[in-house]
TORGU-919016 format. One line per field, with one value per residue: x, y, z of N, C-alpha, C in turn; residue number from 0; residue in one letter. Coordinates in nm, 2 decimals, always signed. Each point is the difference from the previous one (the first is absolute). Example, Ala and Ser with C-alpha at 12.3 -4.5 7.8 and 13.67 -1.06 7.14 Angstrom:
npx: +1.32; -0.04
npy: -0.57; +0.11
npz: +0.78; -0.07
capx: -0.09; +0.09
capy: +0.12; +0.11
capz: +0.00; +0.00
cpx: +0.09; -0.08
cpy: +0.12; +0.11
cpz: +0.00; +0.08
filo: 0; 1
voro: a; s
REM end
This chain:
npx: +4.64; +0.09; +0.08; +0.09; +0.06; +0.12; +0.03; +0.11; +0.11; +0.11; -0.06; +0.10; +0.11; -0.05; -0.10; -0.04; -0.06; +0.04; +0.12; +0.00; -0.04; +0.09; +0.08; -0.05; +0.00; -0.07; -0.09; -0.04; -0.12; -0.07; +0.05; +0.11; +0.04; +0.12; +0.01; +0.09; +0.05; +0.02; +0.01; -0.07; -0.08; +0.01; -0.03; -0.10; -0.03; +0.03; -0.12; +0.12; +0.01; +0.12; -0.05; +0.10; -0.05; -0.12; -0.02; -0.10; +0.03; +0.12; -0.03; -0.08; +0.10; +0.08; -0.08; -0.02; -0.11; -0.07; +0.06; -0.09; +0.02; +0.05; -0.03; -0.12; +0.07; -0.11; -0.02; +0.08; -0.11; +0.02; -0.09; -0.03; +0.04; -0.05; +0.03; -0.01; +0.06; -0.09; +0.12; +0.00; +0.10; -0.07; -0.08; +0.11; +0.03; -0.02; -0.14; +0.01; +0.10; +0.11; +0.00; -0.11; +0.02; -0.13; +0.04; -0.06; -0.09; +0.08; -0.04; -0.08; -0.04; +0.12; +0.04; -0.10; +0.04; +0.13; -0.04; -0.07; +0.10; +0.09; -0.09; -0.04; +0.13; +0.06; -0.10; +0.04; +0.01; -0.11; -0.08; +0.10; +0.00; +0.09; +0.02; +0.08; +0.00; -0.03; +0.06; -0.10; +0.03; -0.09; +0.00; +0.05; +0.05; -0.01; +0.12; +0.03; -0.03; -0.06; +0.09; -0.05; +0.12; -0.03; -0.06; -0.08; -0.07; -0.02; -0.12; +0.07; -0.10; -0.09; -0.06; -0.04; +0.09; -0.10; +0.03; -0.12; -0.03; -0.02; +0.02; +0.08; +0.07; +0.04; +0.08; +0.09; +0.05; -0.10; +0.11; -0.01; +0.10; -0.02; +0.10; -0.03; -0.12; +0.05; +0.09; -0.09; -0.09; +0.08; +0.04; -0.13; -0.02; +0.09; -0.04; +0.05; -0.01; -0.01; -0.11; +0.09; -0.10; +0.10; -0.08; -0.09; -0.10; -0.05; -0.11; -0.07; +0.10; -0.09; -0.08; +0.05; +0.06; +0.02; +0.13; +0.04; +0.04; +0.13; -0.01; -0.08; +0.08; -0.11; -0.01; +0.13; -0.01; -0.10; +0.09; +0.07; +0.03; +0.02; +0.11; +0.00; -0.04; +0.09; -0.09; +0.12; -0.04; -0.09; +0.00; -0.02; -0.07; -0.05; +0.02; +0.11; +0.00; +0.08; +0.04; +0.00
npy: -11.65; +0.04; +0.06; +0.01; +0.05; -0.04; +0.13; -0.04; -0.01; +0.03; -0.11; -0.01; -0.05; -0.11; +0.08; +0.03; -0.11; -0.05; +0.06; -0.04; -0.12; +0.00; +0.04; -0.09; -0.11; +0.11; -0.05; -0.11; -0.03; -0.06; -0.10; +0.07; +0.03; -0.03; +0.08; -0.09; +0.09; -0.11; +0.11; +0.06; -0.12; -0.01; +0.13; -0.02; -0.10; +0.10; -0.03; +0.05; +0.03; +0.04; +0.09; +0.06; -0.07; +0.01; -0.08; +0.07; -0.05; +0.01; +0.12; +0.02; -0.06; +0.08; +0.10; -0.03; -0.06; +0.07; -0.01; +0.08; -0.10; +0.11; +0.02; +0.02; +0.11; +0.07; -0.04; -0.09; -0.07; -0.08; -0.09; +0.01; -0.10; +0.07; -0.09; -0.08; +0.11; +0.01; +0.05; +0.13; -0.05; -0.11; +0.10; -0.01; +0.11; +0.09; +0.01; +0.13; -0.03; +0.02; -0.03; -0.05; -0.13; +0.01; -0.10; -0.11; +0.03; -0.03; -0.13; +0.02; -0.12; -0.03; +0.08; -0.05; -0.12; +0.03; +0.06; -0.11; -0.08; +0.07; +0.01; -0.13; -0.02; +0.07; -0.04; -0.11; -0.05; -0.06; +0.08; -0.05; +0.05; -0.08; +0.07; -0.08; +0.11; -0.03; +0.06; -0.01; -0.08; +0.03; -0.13; +0.05; +0.06; +0.13; +0.04; +0.05; -0.10; -0.05; -0.05; -0.09; +0.03; +0.07; -0.07; +0.07; -0.07; -0.06; -0.06; -0.07; -0.09; +0.05; -0.10; -0.02; -0.09; -0.06; +0.12; +0.06; +0.01; +0.10; -0.11; -0.01; +0.02; -0.12; +0.08; -0.05; +0.10; +0.08; +0.07; +0.09; +0.04; +0.00; -0.08; -0.05; -0.02; -0.03; -0.08; -0.04; +0.00; -0.06; -0.08; +0.00; -0.01; -0.10; -0.04; +0.04; +0.13; +0.14; -0.07; -0.09; -0.09; -0.06; +0.08; -0.08; +0.07; -0.13; +0.07; -0.08; -0.08; -0.03; -0.09; +0.08; -0.11; +0.08; -0.02; -0.08; -0.05; -0.04; +0.02; -0.10; -0.11; -0.05; +0.11; -0.01; -0.13; +0.04; +0.10; -0.11; -0.02; -0.13; +0.00; -0.12; +0.07; +0.09; +0.11; +0.06; -0.12; +0.00; +0.13; -0.01; -0.11; +0.07; +0.09; +0.06; -0.06; +0.09; -0.10; +0.10
npz: +11.17; +0.09; -0.09; +0.10; -0.10; +0.04; +0.00; -0.05; +0.07; -0.07; +0.01; +0.08; -0.06; +0.06; -0.03; +0.12; -0.04; +0.11; -0.02; -0.12; +0.04; +0.10; -0.10; -0.08; +0.06; +0.02; -0.07; +0.07; -0.07; +0.10; -0.07; +0.02; -0.12; +0.03; -0.11; -0.03; -0.08; -0.08; -0.08; +0.09; +0.00; -0.14; +0.00; +0.09; -0.09; -0.07; -0.05; -0.02; -0.13; +0.01; -0.08; +0.05; +0.10; -0.07; -0.10; -0.05; -0.12; +0.04; +0.04; -0.10; -0.08; +0.07; -0.01; -0.12; +0.03; -0.09; -0.12; -0.06; -0.08; -0.06; -0.13; +0.06; +0.00; -0.04; +0.13; -0.04; +0.00; +0.10; -0.06; +0.13; +0.07; +0.10; +0.09; -0.10; -0.05; -0.10; -0.03; -0.05; -0.05; +0.05; -0.04; -0.08; +0.08; -0.10; +0.02; +0.02; -0.07; +0.07; -0.13; +0.04; +0.01; +0.02; +0.08; -0.02; +0.09; +0.10; +0.02; -0.11; +0.02; +0.03; -0.10; -0.07; +0.04; -0.02; -0.11; -0.03; +0.05; -0.07; -0.10; +0.01; +0.03; -0.10; -0.08; +0.06; -0.12; -0.01; -0.08; -0.06; -0.12; -0.06; -0.10; -0.06; -0.08; -0.12; -0.11; -0.08; -0.10; -0.09; -0.03; -0.11; +0.11; -0.04; +0.05; +0.12; +0.07; +0.10; +0.08; +0.09; +0.05; +0.10; +0.10; +0.09; +0.09; -0.12; -0.02; -0.09; +0.02; -0.08; +0.05; -0.13; +0.02; -0.08; -0.04; +0.02; -0.13; -0.07; -0.08; +0.11; -0.10; +0.04; +0.05; -0.09; -0.07; +0.00; +0.00; +0.09; -0.08; +0.13; +0.00; -0.12; +0.05; +0.13; -0.05; -0.08; +0.10; +0.08; -0.09; -0.04; +0.13; +0.02; -0.12; -0.12; +0.01; +0.00; +0.02; +0.01; -0.03; +0.06; +0.07; +0.04; +0.06; +0.00; -0.01; +0.08; -0.02; -0.09; +0.05; +0.10; +0.01; +0.11; +0.01; +0.10; -0.12; -0.03; -0.13; +0.00; +0.00; +0.05; +0.08; +0.02; +0.01; +0.08; +0.00; +0.00; -0.13; -0.02; -0.08; +0.05; +0.11; -0.05; -0.01; +0.02; +0.05; -0.10; +0.05; +0.13; -0.02; -0.10; +0.09; -0.05; +0.11; +0.04; +0.06; +0.09
capx: +0.14; +0.08; +0.14; +0.08; +0.14; +0.09; +0.12; +0.12; +0.13; +0.05; +0.06; +0.13; +0.04; +0.04; -0.07; -0.08; -0.14; -0.08; +0.01; -0.08; -0.15; -0.03; +0.00; -0.11; -0.13; -0.01; -0.13; -0.07; -0.12; -0.04; -0.07; +0.08; +0.10; +0.12; +0.07; +0.14; +0.06; +0.11; +0.12; +0.07; +0.05; +0.13; +0.11; +0.04; +0.08; +0.12; -0.02; +0.03; +0.12; +0.04; -0.02; +0.13; +0.06; -0.05; -0.10; -0.14; -0.03; +0.07; -0.06; -0.13; +0.02; +0.04; -0.11; -0.13; -0.02; +0.00; +0.00; -0.06; +0.09; -0.08; +0.07; -0.08; +0.02; +0.00; +0.02; +0.11; -0.06; +0.00; -0.10; +0.06; -0.07; +0.07; -0.08; -0.13; -0.07; +0.04; +0.03; +0.12; +0.14; +0.02; -0.04; +0.11; -0.06; +0.10; -0.06; +0.02; +0.13; +0.11; +0.10; -0.01; -0.11; -0.06; -0.05; -0.12; +0.04; +0.01; -0.08; -0.10; -0.10; +0.06; +0.00; -0.14; -0.04; +0.07; -0.06; -0.13; +0.02; +0.05; -0.10; -0.11; +0.04; +0.02; -0.13; -0.09; -0.12; -0.02; -0.03; +0.09; +0.05; +0.12; +0.03; +0.12; -0.06; +0.08; -0.07; -0.02; -0.07; -0.10; +0.02; -0.08; -0.05; +0.10; +0.00; +0.03; -0.08; +0.07; +0.00; +0.06; +0.11; -0.01; -0.11; -0.02; -0.11; -0.13; -0.01; +0.04; -0.10; -0.14; -0.05; -0.15; -0.02; -0.12; -0.09; -0.09; +0.00; -0.13; -0.10; +0.00; +0.10; +0.12; +0.14; +0.08; +0.14; +0.03; +0.06; +0.07; +0.13; +0.00; +0.14; +0.03; -0.10; +0.04; +0.13; -0.03; -0.06; +0.11; +0.10; -0.05; +0.01; +0.14; +0.06; +0.12; +0.10; +0.07; -0.09; +0.07; -0.10; +0.01; -0.08; -0.14; -0.09; -0.13; -0.10; -0.14; -0.01; -0.10; +0.03; +0.13; -0.01; +0.13; +0.06; +0.08; +0.13; +0.05; -0.06; +0.06; +0.05; -0.11; -0.05; +0.09; -0.02; -0.14; -0.01; +0.08; -0.05; +0.11; -0.01; -0.08; -0.14; -0.04; -0.08; +0.09; +0.09; +0.04; +0.10; +0.12; +0.07; +0.05; +0.12; +0.13; +0.06; +0.14; +0.02; +0.12
capy: -0.03; +0.12; -0.03; +0.12; -0.02; +0.07; +0.05; -0.02; +0.04; -0.10; -0.11; -0.04; -0.14; -0.04; +0.07; -0.08; +0.00; +0.03; +0.15; +0.07; -0.01; +0.08; +0.14; +0.04; -0.06; +0.06; -0.04; -0.11; -0.03; -0.14; -0.03; +0.06; -0.08; +0.08; -0.04; +0.04; -0.05; -0.09; +0.06; +0.05; -0.11; -0.04; +0.09; -0.01; -0.13; +0.01; -0.08; +0.08; -0.04; +0.11; -0.03; -0.01; -0.13; -0.12; +0.03; -0.02; -0.13; -0.09; +0.02; -0.06; -0.14; -0.04; +0.02; -0.07; -0.15; -0.05; +0.10; -0.05; +0.01; +0.06; +0.09; +0.12; +0.07; +0.14; +0.10; -0.04; -0.07; -0.14; -0.06; -0.10; -0.05; +0.03; -0.03; -0.05; +0.11; +0.03; +0.14; +0.04; +0.02; -0.05; +0.11; +0.10; +0.13; +0.10; +0.14; +0.06; -0.05; +0.08; -0.09; -0.13; -0.09; -0.04; -0.14; -0.04; -0.02; -0.13; -0.04; +0.10; -0.04; +0.03; +0.14; +0.04; -0.04; +0.09; +0.13; -0.01; -0.01; +0.13; +0.10; -0.03; +0.03; +0.15; +0.08; -0.08; -0.04; -0.14; -0.04; +0.07; -0.07; +0.05; -0.05; +0.05; +0.00; +0.02; +0.02; -0.13; +0.01; -0.09; -0.03; +0.07; +0.13; +0.10; +0.05; -0.09; +0.00; -0.04; -0.14; -0.01; -0.10; -0.05; +0.06; -0.06; +0.06; -0.03; -0.11; +0.05; -0.02; +0.00; -0.11; +0.00; -0.14; -0.05; +0.11; +0.02; +0.12; +0.07; -0.09; -0.12; -0.10; -0.01; +0.03; -0.11; +0.03; +0.15; +0.05; +0.13; +0.01; +0.13; +0.05; +0.08; +0.11; +0.11; +0.05; +0.08; +0.13; +0.07; +0.04; +0.12; +0.12; +0.03; +0.04; -0.07; +0.10; +0.07; +0.03; -0.03; -0.04; -0.14; -0.06; +0.04; -0.05; -0.04; +0.00; -0.04; -0.10; -0.11; -0.15; -0.04; -0.08; +0.01; -0.12; +0.04; -0.07; +0.00; -0.11; -0.14; -0.04; -0.03; +0.13; +0.05; -0.08; +0.01; +0.11; -0.03; -0.11; -0.06; +0.02; -0.11; +0.01; +0.14; +0.02; +0.03; -0.11; -0.02; +0.09; -0.02; -0.13; +0.00; +0.09; -0.06; +0.06; -0.03; +0.00; +0.07
capz: +0.03; -0.02; +0.00; +0.01; -0.03; +0.10; -0.06; +0.08; -0.06; -0.09; +0.08; -0.05; +0.02; +0.13; +0.11; +0.08; -0.04; +0.12; +0.03; -0.10; +0.04; +0.12; -0.03; -0.09; +0.04; +0.13; +0.05; -0.06; +0.07; -0.01; -0.13; -0.11; -0.08; -0.04; -0.12; -0.01; -0.13; +0.02; -0.03; +0.12; +0.07; -0.06; +0.03; +0.14; +0.01; -0.08; -0.12; -0.12; -0.08; -0.09; -0.14; -0.07; +0.04; -0.07; -0.10; +0.04; -0.03; +0.09; +0.13; -0.01; +0.00; +0.13; +0.10; -0.04; +0.01; -0.14; -0.10; -0.13; -0.12; -0.11; -0.09; -0.01; +0.13; -0.04; +0.10; +0.08; +0.12; -0.01; +0.08; +0.10; +0.12; +0.12; +0.11; -0.05; -0.06; -0.13; +0.02; -0.09; +0.04; +0.13; +0.09; +0.01; -0.03; -0.02; +0.02; +0.13; +0.05; -0.05; -0.06; +0.07; -0.02; +0.12; -0.01; +0.08; +0.14; +0.05; +0.11; +0.01; +0.10; +0.13; +0.01; +0.03; +0.14; +0.09; -0.01; +0.07; +0.14; +0.05; -0.01; +0.09; +0.14; +0.02; +0.00; +0.09; -0.07; -0.02; -0.14; -0.09; -0.11; -0.06; -0.13; -0.07; -0.13; -0.11; -0.12; -0.07; -0.13; -0.04; -0.14; -0.10; +0.05; +0.02; +0.13; +0.11; +0.12; +0.12; +0.04; +0.13; +0.01; +0.14; +0.08; +0.13; +0.08; -0.05; -0.10; -0.13; -0.11; +0.04; -0.08; -0.03; -0.03; +0.06; +0.03; -0.12; -0.07; +0.01; -0.04; +0.08; -0.05; +0.09; -0.06; +0.02; +0.01; +0.01; +0.12; -0.01; +0.05; +0.08; +0.01; -0.12; -0.02; +0.08; -0.06; -0.12; +0.04; +0.07; -0.10; -0.07; +0.08; +0.02; -0.12; -0.06; -0.04; +0.10; +0.11; +0.12; +0.10; +0.00; +0.11; +0.00; +0.10; -0.05; +0.11; -0.03; -0.11; +0.02; -0.02; +0.07; +0.13; +0.06; +0.08; +0.11; -0.01; -0.14; -0.09; +0.00; -0.13; -0.09; -0.05; -0.10; -0.12; -0.06; -0.10; -0.13; -0.08; -0.08; -0.14; -0.06; +0.04; -0.03; -0.12; -0.11; -0.02; -0.13; -0.04; +0.09; -0.02; -0.13; -0.01; +0.03; +0.12; +0.04; +0.15; +0.03
cpx: +0.08; +0.15; +0.08; +0.15; +0.08; +0.13; +0.12; +0.12; +0.04; +0.07; +0.13; +0.03; +0.04; -0.06; -0.08; -0.15; -0.09; +0.00; -0.08; -0.15; -0.03; +0.00; -0.13; -0.14; -0.03; -0.14; -0.06; -0.12; -0.02; -0.08; +0.07; +0.08; +0.11; +0.06; +0.14; +0.06; +0.12; +0.13; +0.07; +0.04; +0.13; +0.11; +0.05; +0.08; +0.13; +0.00; +0.02; +0.13; +0.04; -0.01; +0.14; +0.06; -0.04; -0.10; -0.13; -0.04; +0.06; -0.07; -0.14; +0.01; +0.04; -0.12; -0.13; +0.00; +0.00; -0.01; -0.05; +0.10; -0.08; +0.10; -0.07; +0.01; +0.01; +0.03; +0.12; -0.05; -0.01; -0.11; +0.06; -0.10; +0.09; -0.09; -0.14; -0.09; +0.05; +0.02; +0.12; +0.13; +0.03; -0.03; +0.11; -0.05; +0.12; -0.05; +0.03; +0.12; +0.11; +0.11; +0.00; -0.12; -0.05; -0.07; -0.12; +0.05; +0.01; -0.09; -0.12; -0.11; +0.05; +0.00; -0.14; -0.04; +0.07; -0.06; -0.14; +0.01; +0.04; -0.11; -0.12; +0.04; +0.01; -0.13; -0.11; -0.13; +0.00; +0.00; +0.08; +0.04; +0.13; +0.01; +0.13; -0.02; +0.11; -0.09; +0.00; -0.06; -0.11; +0.01; -0.11; -0.07; +0.11; +0.00; +0.02; -0.11; +0.08; -0.01; +0.06; +0.10; -0.01; -0.10; +0.00; -0.13; -0.14; +0.00; +0.01; -0.11; -0.14; -0.07; -0.15; -0.04; -0.12; -0.10; -0.08; +0.04; -0.14; -0.12; -0.01; +0.09; +0.12; +0.13; +0.09; +0.15; +0.04; +0.05; +0.06; +0.14; +0.01; +0.14; +0.03; -0.10; +0.04; +0.13; -0.02; -0.05; +0.12; +0.10; -0.05; +0.01; +0.15; +0.07; +0.12; +0.11; +0.07; -0.09; +0.07; -0.09; +0.00; -0.09; -0.15; -0.08; -0.13; -0.10; -0.14; +0.00; -0.10; +0.06; +0.13; -0.03; +0.14; +0.03; +0.09; +0.14; +0.04; -0.07; +0.07; +0.05; -0.11; -0.07; +0.09; -0.02; -0.13; -0.01; +0.07; -0.06; +0.11; -0.02; -0.09; -0.15; -0.06; -0.09; +0.09; +0.10; +0.05; +0.11; +0.13; +0.08; +0.06; +0.12; +0.13; +0.06; +0.14; +0.02; +0.13; +0.08
cpy: +0.13; -0.04; +0.14; -0.04; +0.09; +0.03; -0.02; +0.07; -0.11; -0.11; -0.05; -0.15; -0.02; +0.09; -0.10; +0.02; +0.04; +0.15; +0.07; -0.01; +0.09; +0.15; +0.05; -0.06; +0.04; -0.04; -0.11; -0.03; -0.15; -0.02; +0.06; -0.11; +0.09; -0.07; +0.06; -0.04; -0.08; +0.07; +0.05; -0.11; -0.05; +0.10; -0.01; -0.13; +0.01; -0.08; +0.08; -0.05; +0.12; -0.05; -0.03; -0.14; -0.12; +0.04; -0.03; -0.15; -0.10; +0.00; -0.07; -0.15; -0.05; +0.00; -0.08; -0.14; -0.06; +0.13; -0.05; +0.03; +0.07; +0.09; +0.13; +0.07; +0.15; +0.10; -0.04; -0.05; -0.15; -0.06; -0.11; -0.05; +0.02; -0.02; -0.04; +0.12; +0.02; +0.15; +0.03; +0.01; -0.03; +0.11; +0.10; +0.13; +0.10; +0.14; +0.04; -0.05; +0.08; -0.10; -0.13; -0.08; -0.04; -0.13; -0.02; -0.01; -0.14; -0.03; +0.10; -0.03; +0.03; +0.15; +0.06; -0.03; +0.09; +0.13; +0.00; -0.01; +0.14; +0.10; -0.03; +0.02; +0.15; +0.07; -0.07; -0.03; -0.15; -0.04; +0.10; -0.09; +0.07; -0.06; +0.06; -0.01; +0.02; +0.03; -0.13; +0.03; -0.11; -0.03; +0.07; +0.12; +0.09; +0.05; -0.10; +0.02; -0.04; -0.15; +0.00; -0.11; -0.07; +0.07; -0.06; +0.07; -0.03; -0.11; +0.06; -0.01; +0.01; -0.10; +0.01; -0.15; -0.05; +0.11; +0.03; +0.13; +0.07; -0.08; -0.13; -0.11; +0.00; +0.02; -0.11; +0.03; +0.15; +0.03; +0.14; +0.00; +0.13; +0.06; +0.09; +0.11; +0.12; +0.06; +0.09; +0.14; +0.08; +0.05; +0.11; +0.13; +0.04; +0.05; -0.07; +0.09; +0.06; +0.04; -0.01; -0.03; -0.16; -0.08; +0.05; -0.07; -0.02; -0.01; -0.04; -0.09; -0.11; -0.14; -0.04; -0.08; +0.00; -0.12; +0.05; -0.06; +0.01; -0.10; -0.13; -0.04; -0.04; +0.12; +0.06; -0.07; +0.02; +0.11; -0.03; -0.12; -0.05; +0.03; -0.10; +0.02; +0.13; +0.00; +0.01; -0.12; -0.02; +0.09; -0.02; -0.12; -0.01; +0.09; -0.07; +0.07; -0.06; +0.01; +0.08; -0.07
cpz: -0.03; +0.00; +0.00; -0.02; +0.09; -0.07; +0.10; -0.06; -0.10; +0.08; -0.06; +0.03; +0.15; +0.11; +0.08; -0.04; +0.12; +0.03; -0.11; +0.03; +0.12; -0.03; -0.08; +0.03; +0.14; +0.06; -0.08; +0.09; -0.01; -0.13; -0.12; -0.07; -0.05; -0.12; -0.01; -0.13; +0.03; -0.02; +0.13; +0.09; -0.05; +0.03; +0.14; +0.03; -0.07; -0.12; -0.13; -0.06; -0.09; -0.15; -0.07; +0.03; -0.07; -0.11; +0.05; -0.03; +0.09; +0.14; +0.00; +0.01; +0.14; +0.10; -0.03; +0.03; -0.14; -0.09; -0.13; -0.11; -0.11; -0.07; -0.01; +0.14; -0.03; +0.11; +0.10; +0.13; -0.03; +0.08; +0.08; +0.10; +0.12; +0.12; -0.04; -0.05; -0.14; -0.01; -0.09; +0.08; +0.15; +0.11; +0.02; -0.05; -0.02; +0.03; +0.14; +0.07; -0.06; -0.05; +0.07; -0.06; +0.14; -0.01; +0.09; +0.15; +0.04; +0.12; +0.02; +0.09; +0.14; +0.03; +0.03; +0.14; +0.10; +0.01; +0.08; +0.15; +0.06; +0.01; +0.09; +0.15; +0.02; +0.02; +0.08; -0.07; -0.03; -0.15; -0.09; -0.12; -0.05; -0.14; -0.06; -0.14; -0.11; -0.12; -0.09; -0.13; -0.02; -0.15; -0.09; +0.05; +0.02; +0.15; +0.11; +0.11; +0.12; +0.03; +0.14; +0.00; +0.14; +0.08; +0.13; +0.06; -0.05; -0.10; -0.14; -0.10; +0.06; -0.10; -0.02; -0.03; +0.08; +0.05; -0.13; -0.07; +0.01; -0.04; +0.07; -0.05; +0.09; -0.08; +0.04; +0.03; +0.04; +0.14; -0.03; +0.06; +0.07; +0.00; -0.12; -0.03; +0.08; -0.05; -0.12; +0.04; +0.07; -0.10; -0.08; +0.08; +0.02; -0.12; -0.04; -0.03; +0.12; +0.12; +0.14; +0.12; +0.00; +0.11; -0.03; +0.10; -0.06; +0.11; -0.05; -0.12; +0.03; -0.01; +0.07; +0.12; +0.06; +0.08; +0.10; -0.01; -0.14; -0.08; +0.02; -0.14; -0.09; -0.05; -0.11; -0.13; -0.07; -0.10; -0.13; -0.06; -0.08; -0.14; -0.07; +0.02; -0.05; -0.12; -0.13; -0.02; -0.15; -0.05; +0.08; -0.02; -0.14; -0.01; +0.03; +0.12; +0.03; +0.15; +0.02; +0.10
filo: 0; 1; 2; 3; 4; 5; 6; 7; 8; 9; 10; 11; 12; 13; 14; 15; 16; 17; 18; 19; 20; 21; 22; 23; 24; 25; 26; 27; 28; 29; 30; 31; 32; 33; 34; 35; 36; 37; 38; 39; 40; 41; 42; 43; 44; 45; 46; 47; 48; 49; 50; 51; 52; 53; 54; 55; 56; 57; 58; 59; 60; 61; 62; 63; 64; 65; 66; 67; 68; 69; 70; 71; 72; 73; 74; 75; 76; 77; 78; 79; 80; 81; 82; 83; 84; 85; 86; 87; 88; 89; 90; 91; 92; 93; 94; 95; 96; 97; 98; 99; 100; 101; 102; 103; 104; 105; 106; 107; 108; 109; 110; 111; 112; 113; 114; 115; 116; 117; 118; 119; 120; 121; 122; 123; 124; 125; 126; 127; 128; 129; 130; 131; 132; 133; 134; 135; 136; 137; 138; 139; 140; 141; 142; 143; 144; 145; 146; 147; 148; 149; 150; 151; 152; 153; 154; 155; 156; 157; 158; 159; 160; 161; 162; 163; 164; 165; 166; 167; 168; 169; 170; 171; 172; 173; 174; 175; 176; 177; 178; 179; 180; 181; 182; 183; 184; 185; 186; 187; 188; 189; 190; 191; 192; 193; 194; 195; 196; 197; 198; 199; 200; 201; 202; 203; 204; 205; 206; 207; 208; 209; 210; 211; 212; 213; 214; 215; 216; 217; 218; 219; 220; 221; 222; 223; 224; 225; 226; 227; 228; 229; 230; 231; 232; 233; 234; 235; 236; 237; 238; 239; 240; 241; 242; 243
voro: m; q; i; n; a; i; k; t; h; k; v; s; t; n; e; s; l; e; n; v; l; d; q; y; v; t; n; l; n; n; g; d; i; l; a; i; t; s; k; i; v; s; l; c; q; g; r; v; v; e; k; s; s; i; s; k; r; d; l; i; v; r; e; a; d; s; v; l; q; t; n; h; n; p; y; d; l; y; l; t; i; k; d; n; i; l; i; p; s; a; g; i; d; e; s; n; s; n; r; m; y; i; l; y; p; q; n; v; q; a; v; a; h; t; i; w; q; h; l; t; t; k; f; s; i; k; n; l; g; v; i; i; t; d; s; h; t; t; p; m; r; r; g; v; t; g; i; t; l; g; w; c; g; f; e; p; l; h; s; y; v; n; k; p; d; i; y; g; n; l; l; h; v; t; q; i; n; i; l; d; a; l; a; t; s; a; v; f; m; m; g; e; g; d; e; q; t; p; l; a; i; i; r; n; a; p; k; i; k; f; t; s; c; a; p; t; a; a; e; e; k; s; v; t; i; s; m; k; e; d; l; y; t; p; l; l; m; a; a; k; w; t; k; s
REM end
């Protein structure tokens, strides 16, 4: 698998995302996957708030679906649930912004589908994947990796259920989350600082089953799991969550 990050100009608020893609994505091959950081999607949607207009805490409460109540907050970050994702501060980002808070993008699945339609038509290719990525934390591990917020063009999971391991034992629950595996690799290449590379082309990724339409509601639901069914249920259900 090869990943090439693409350097762009500093994307500004309310720019046309289609124009940005047309300017910098000049070649795509059949079977490629394009990774796009969610930040430039948000900027192009105008999803920004001036820092002087609201406190960070109030903005997080406004944007989050749920906020964890806690007296321990050493980094001025709040553990929240946003769009069924456990994530700090409702995904609100302050890095690489000019006195602005950058919010999560809206209608991220629809955006991914629109990008997929535009690029498959432009480059006359049948098999293309699109992922919209963000940075994400892992409990009890330092540093960030990647997560996919929205996608189009391929199946999101690779299942090993009822397939044998090397000793012939059938696996019962093991699945690979292709979306987040690709996002982690792409985010690593795109960087977190001043690289200015918010796009990346992933080539020759294994285990990809391309599709010819947008993900169905069932496919979107297949990559999430309810708090009650999660492995971390004892921790999540014991926490004090405040509905925003």
